[in-house]
N, C-alpha and C positions, 0 to 999 in steps of 0.2 A: 242699537248696537254700539258698543264702546268704540271710541275713536283712538284711545291710547293703548299701547301694548308694552308690557314690562316682562317679556318672556325670557330675556337673556338670563336674568338672575335665577329664574326657575330651572333653567337647563344647563347652566355653566357648571362644569366640574373640573375646571382647570385651577391653577394656582392663583391665589389672591395675594398680591404683594406688589410693591412698586420699586422700580429701579433695576430690575434684572434685564429686561429687554422691552422693546417697543410693543410687541404683541401682548405681553403680559400686562404692561402698563395700561394699554387701551382697554383690555378686558377688565382690569381692576377698577378703572374709572367708571366704566359702564355698570359693573357690579355694585360699586359703592353708591352711585347716583340712584340706581333703581331701588336699592335697599333704603337709602335716605328718603326717597319720595314715598315710601310706604305710608298709607293713610294713618295707621295706628301710631307709627313713630312720629310722623309730622304733627299729629294731634297733641302729642306730649311736648315735642320740641318747640312748636310755635309759641306756646305760652311761656316757655322758659328763655327763649332767645330775647336779647335786648333789642331795642330799636336799632342800635348800631349793627348788631348781628344780622337783623333782617335786611337792613340797607346794604350791607356788605355782600350778602348772599345774592340779593336781587341785582345789584350792580355788576357783580362778577358774571353771573349768568347772562345778563343783558349784553355785556361787553363781548362775551364769546359768541353770542348769536349774531351781533352786528359785524363782528370780524370775519366770521366764517360762512354766513348765509347771505345769499342775495335776498332782496325784498320778496321776490316770488317764492323762494325756498322758505323764508320765514313764515309767510302766510300759509303755504301748503303743509310744511313739515311741523312747524311749531304751533301755529294757531289752528291747524287742521281745517282751514277754509278751503272749500272746493273751488270757489270762484276767485280769480285774481283780484287784487285790490283795485 
């Protein structure tokens, strides 16, 4: 059974844009991230991104995870580990 879900992008029918209000901004970020993480798109982009692009993306995501998740949340929500570290 798959551990990851990307259903928001499949069901969202609201506005996609940034800067109007917090709710739309949050929805837009989720929408973009789920579209960005699509296997077919990433299969193309990963070969075209520079080493710097890859590092920047990795570091940005890692920094957000460290800033907003506890270690327990990181293991449960991001790594999808059922047992605590």
